[in-house]
C-alpha positions in Angstrom: -28.4 32.3 -20.2 -28.8 32.2 -24.2 -29.1 28.3 -23.9 -32.0 28.6 -21.5 -33.8 30.8 -23.8 -33.1 28.5 -26.8 -34.3 25.5 -24.7 -37.4 27.1 -23.4 -38.4 28.3 -26.9 -37.7 24.8 -28.3 -39.8 23.2 -25.6 -42.8 25.6 -26.4 -42.4 24.8 -30.1 -42.5 21.1 -29.5 -45.5 21.3 -27.3 -47.4 23.2 -30.0 -46.3 20.9 -32.8 -47.0 17.7 -30.8 -50.5 19.1 -29.7 -51.4 19.7 -33.5 -50.1 16.2 -34.3 -52.3 14.6 -31.6 -55.5 16.6 -32.7 -54.7 15.3 -36.3 -54.5 11.7 -35.1 -57.8 12.0 -33.0 -59.7 13.0 -36.2 -58.9 9.5 -37.6 -61.9 7.3 -37.6 -62.0 4.4 -34.9 -58.7 5.5 -33.4 -60.4 6.3 -30.1 -62.1 3.0 -30.2 -58.9 1.2 -30.8 -57.3 3.1 -27.9 -60.2 2.1 -25.6 -60.0 -1.6 -26.6 -56.1 -1.5 -26.0 -56.7 0.0 -22.5 -59.3 -2.5 -21.6 -57.0 -5.3 -22.7 -54.2 -3.8 -20.5 -56.6 -3.5 -17.5 -57.7 -7.1 -17.8 -54.0 -8.3 -18.0 -53.2 -6.3 -14.8 -56.1 -7.9 -13.1 -55.2 -11.6 -14.1 -53.0 -13.6 -11.7 -49.5 -13.9 -13.1 -47.5 -17.0 -13.2 -44.3 -16.9 -11.0 -41.3 -16.6 -13.0 -37.9 -17.6 -11.7 -35.3 -14.9 -12.0 -31.6 -14.9 -11.8 -32.0 -13.4 -8.1 -34.2 -16.4 -7.3 -31.4 -18.7 -8.4 -28.8 -16.9 -6.4 -31.0 -17.2 -3.3 -31.6 -20.7 -4.1 -27.9 -21.5 -4.3 -27.0 -19.5 -1.2 -29.6 -21.3 0.9 -28.6 -24.8 -0.3 -25.2 -26.3 -0.2 -24.6 -26.7 -3.9 -23.9 -24.6 -7.0 -25.2 -24.7 -10.5 -22.4 -26.7 -12.4 -21.7 -26.6 -16.1 -21.3 -30.0 -17.8 -17.6 -31.3 -17.6 -16.9 -28.9 -14.6 -16.3 -31.0 -11.5 -15.9 -28.2 -9.0 -18.3 -25.7 -10.6 -15.7 -22.9 -10.2 -14.3 -20.9 -13.1 -11.9 -18.0 -13.3 -12.7 -14.6 -14.8 -11.7 -15.8 -18.3 -14.2 -18.5 -18.2 -11.7 -21.3 -17.9 -11.8 -24.0 -15.2 -9.9 -23.0 -12.0 -6.9 -25.0 -11.2 -7.7 -27.8 -8.8 -5.4 -28.7 -5.8 
């Protein structure tokens, strides 16, 4: 019960302090303009088409759909055990 009181008090105190800090920051010249420019740049970036990036999930789907695996150089079978060493061949 006491922890709830301390937590609530700390939350109220932090909100008051952070509000005062935000008010002090907004008094700085051109900070609002800088924020507006930043928001405009973010909005434009969201509207522009993005290039498709290949992710590791795409590679897993690629390898599952085709009959091959991505092999490391010098690894004939493309299989390694958990320690990273080549698996024994039969």
